[in-house]
C-alpha positions in Angstrom: -7.9 -2.9 -20.7 -6.9 -5.7 -18.2 -3.6 -5.2 -16.2 -1.7 -8.8 -14.9 1.0 -8.7 -12.9 4.0 -11.1 -14.3 7.2 -12.1 -12.1 9.4 -12.0 -15.1 11.6 -9.2 -17.0 10.0 -7.6 -20.0 10.7 -6.6 -23.3 9.8 -6.3 -26.5 8.8 -9.6 -28.6 8.7 -12.0 -25.5 6.2 -14.5 -25.2 5.7 -15.6 -21.9 2.9 -18.1 -20.2 0.4 -16.7 -18.2 -0.1 -18.6 -14.9 -3.2 -20.7 -14.7 -5.5 -18.5 -12.8 -4.6 -15.5 -15.3 -5.7 -17.8 -18.6 -8.8 -18.9 -16.7 -9.9 -15.0 -16.3 -9.2 -14.2 -19.7 -10.5 -16.8 -21.6 -13.4 -18.3 -19.7 -14.5 -15.1 -17.7 -13.5 -12.0 -19.8 -13.9 -14.6 -22.9 -11.1 -12.8 -24.6 -10.2 -14.1 -27.9 -6.4 -14.5 -29.8 -5.0 -11.5 -30.7 -6.8 -9.6 -27.8 -4.8 -6.8 -25.7 -3.7 -7.0 -22.2 -1.3 -4.6 -20.1 1.5 -6.0 -18.1 3.6 -4.9 -15.6 6.3 -6.4 -13.5 7.3 -3.4 -10.8 10.8 -3.0 -12.6 10.3 -2.2 -16.2 7.2 -0.4 -16.6 4.1 -1.2 -18.5 3.5 -3.0 -21.7 0.9 -4.2 -24.0 0.5 -8.0 -24.8 -1.4 -9.7 -27.0 -3.2 -13.0 -25.8 -2.7 -16.4 -27.9 -4.8 -19.5 -26.6 -3.1 -22.7 -26.0 -5.6 -24.6 -24.8 -9.3 -24.2 -23.3 -7.5 -22.9 -19.9 -4.1 -22.3 -20.9 -2.5 -18.9 -23.4 0.2 -17.1 -23.7 1.5 -13.4 -24.0 3.2 -12.1 -26.4 4.6 -8.7 -25.3 4.6 -5.7 -28.1 5.4 -2.8 -26.9 6.3 -0.5 -24.1 3.1 1.9 -22.9 4.7 3.3 -19.9 8.2 3.9 -17.9 8.3 2.7 -14.7 7.6 5.1 -11.7 9.6 5.3 -8.8 8.4 3.9 -5.8 6.6 6.4 -3.3 8.4 8.0 -0.6 5.5 7.2 2.3 6.1 4.4 4.8 2.3 3.0 6.1 2.5 2.0 9.5 -0.6 0.1 11.3 -2.0 -2.4 13.7 -3.6 -5.4 11.5 -7.5 -5.5 11.9 -9.5 -8.7 11.4 -8.5 -10.1 7.6 -11.5 -8.6 5.6 -11.1 -5.2 7.0 -7.3 -5.6 6.7 -7.5 -6.6 3.0 -9.6 -3.3 2.6 -6.9 -1.4 4.4 -4.0 -2.9 2.3 -5.7 -2.3 -1.2 -6.6 1.4 -0.4 -3.2 2.0 1.1 -1.4 0.8 -2.4 -3.9 3.4 -4.1 -3.3 6.0 -1.8 0.8 5.9 -2.5 1.7 3.9 0.3 5.2 2.8 -0.6 5.8 0.2 2.1 3.6 -1.2 4.3 4.8 -2.1 8.2 2.8 -4.1 10.3 3.0 -2.6 14.0 2.0 -5.0 17.0 0.3 -2.7 19.6 -0.8 -3.1 23.0 -4.8 -3.2 21.9 -4.3 -4.9 18.5 -6.7 -7.9 17.4 -4.9 -9.4 15.0 -1.3 -10.1 16.0 -1.0 -13.3 13.6 0.0 -11.3 10.3 -0.6 -13.3 6.8 2.0 -11.8 4.7 1.5 -13.6 1.9 -2.4 -12.9 2.1 -1.4 -8.8 2.7 1.4 -9.0 -0.7 -1.7 -10.8 -2.8 -3.7 -8.0 -1.9 -1.1 -5.5 -2.9 -0.9 -6.9 -6.6 -4.6 -7.0 -6.6 -4.5 -3.0 -5.7 -1.6 -2.4 -8.3 -3.1 -4.3 -11.1 -7.0 -2.9 -10.6 -5.6 0.8 -10.0 -2.8 0.9 -12.8 0.2 1.1 -9.8 3.5 0.6 -11.4 5.3 0.4 -8.2 4.8 -2.6 -6.3 4.4 -1.4 -2.9 6.4 -3.6 -0.3 5.2 -5.9 2.8 7.5 -6.2 6.3 7.5 -8.0 8.8 5.5 -7.2 12.0 7.1 -5.2 14.5 6.5 -3.7 18.3 5.5 -0.4 18.5 8.3 0.4 21.2 11.0 -1.3 19.4 9.9 0.0 16.5 11.0 3.4 18.4 13.3 2.9 19.8 15.3 2.1 16.7 13.5 4.3 14.6 16.2 7.4 14.2 18.8 5.1 14.3 17.2 3.1 11.0 15.1 5.2 9.5 17.0 8.8 9.7 15.0 12.1 9.4 11.7 10.6 8.5 9.0 12.0 10.0 6.1 9.9 11.9 2.3 10.9 11.9 0.0 9.8 13.8 -3.3 10.1 14.1 -5.1 10.5 18.1 -8.2 10.7 19.0 -7.5 12.9 22.2 -6.0 15.8 20.0 -7.0 19.2 21.1 -8.4 20.5 17.8 -10.5 19.0 14.7 -8.1 20.3 12.2 -5.3 18.1 10.6 -4.0 20.8 8.3 -3.1 23.3 11.5 -1.5 20.6 13.1 0.6 19.6 9.9 2.5 23.0 9.8 4.7 21.6 11.9 6.0 18.6 10.2 9.1 19.4 8.4 9.5 18.1 4.4 11.6 15.2 3.8 10.5 11.3 4.4 7.0 10.9 6.3 5.8 7.9 7.6 1.8 7.6 8.8 0.6 5.5 11.9 -2.3 4.4 12.3 -3.6 2.6 15.2 -5.9 -0.6 16.4 -9.9 -0.5 16.7 -9.2 0.1 20.6 -7.2 3.0 19.5 -3.5 3.5 21.5 -2.8 3.1 25.0 -2.2 6.0 27.0 1.2 4.2 27.6 1.6 4.4 23.9 0.3 7.6 23.8 2.4 9.0 25.8 5.7 7.4 24.3 4.6 8.9 20.9 4.5 12.1 22.1 7.6 12.1 23.8 9.3 11.4 20.5 10.9 14.6 18.4 10.3 12.5 15.0 6.4 12.1 15.8 3.2 14.3 15.6 -0.4 14.4 16.2 -3.0 15.2 14.0 -6.8 15.0 14.7 -8.9 13.4 11.7 -11.9 16.1 12.6 -15.3 15.5 15.2 -15.8 12.0 14.9 -14.2 8.7 16.0 -13.0 6.6 13.0 -13.0 3.2 12.6 -9.6 2.1 12.0 -10.0 1.7 8.2 -11.7 4.4 7.2 -9.1 6.6 9.4 -6.6 5.2 7.3 -8.0 6.3 4.0 -8.1 9.7 5.6 -5.2 10.0 7.4 -3.4 9.6 3.6 -5.5 11.5 1.6 -4.8 14.1 4.2 -1.2 13.8 4.3 -0.8 12.8 0.2 -2.9 16.9 0.1 -0.8 18.4 2.4 2.7 16.9 2.2 2.7 14.6 -0.1 2.5 13.9 -3.9 -1.1 15.6 -4.4 0.4 19.2 -4.4 
């Protein structure tokens, strides 16, 4: 069933106006008719069934009928990443949402390729991934931060949240062995830019007691591939997959 994000409170009997893009997609792309069912969510009140009521060729209302799923809590996993070029950044943001990230936090490093981050575009990709993958809690997108500043304020602002960073220079290939020493509790995953972290940045990361380096196998991965691999490994070992 088609899922739509709506920026309104949801309750049984509510009639809300689909925005122009949603109405056009439902009526003219999917060719749905009056009484057709869709799912709506707003990130606060769970998931609801709604019926389509056309009000024109390119407009319709959605009549909310019943709640199908209660609201889920936001995943307690931060995803820190050096922004990539636009198309690959779109992919990486969508995959992070699918893999259970709760906050998306751009981090500017010495080799970051795309320092000018378009937050509205990232938020749009977050919503699209939520719509497509049944996600109810909408991850937040935060303002970019310089890596050095982020690390200097980390314990003061984040308490005992641990950072797991993907280190190409790690001495082994097995990430599960490296994860054995990570304390239980809130986590963040840090993915570097295409050129990797500088030696100065690697040294800084290794000097922090709340930072843990892991490898991602014997091959060098592109940053967007590394993001999916790291999120899968951490979710399987320490996250909500086990």
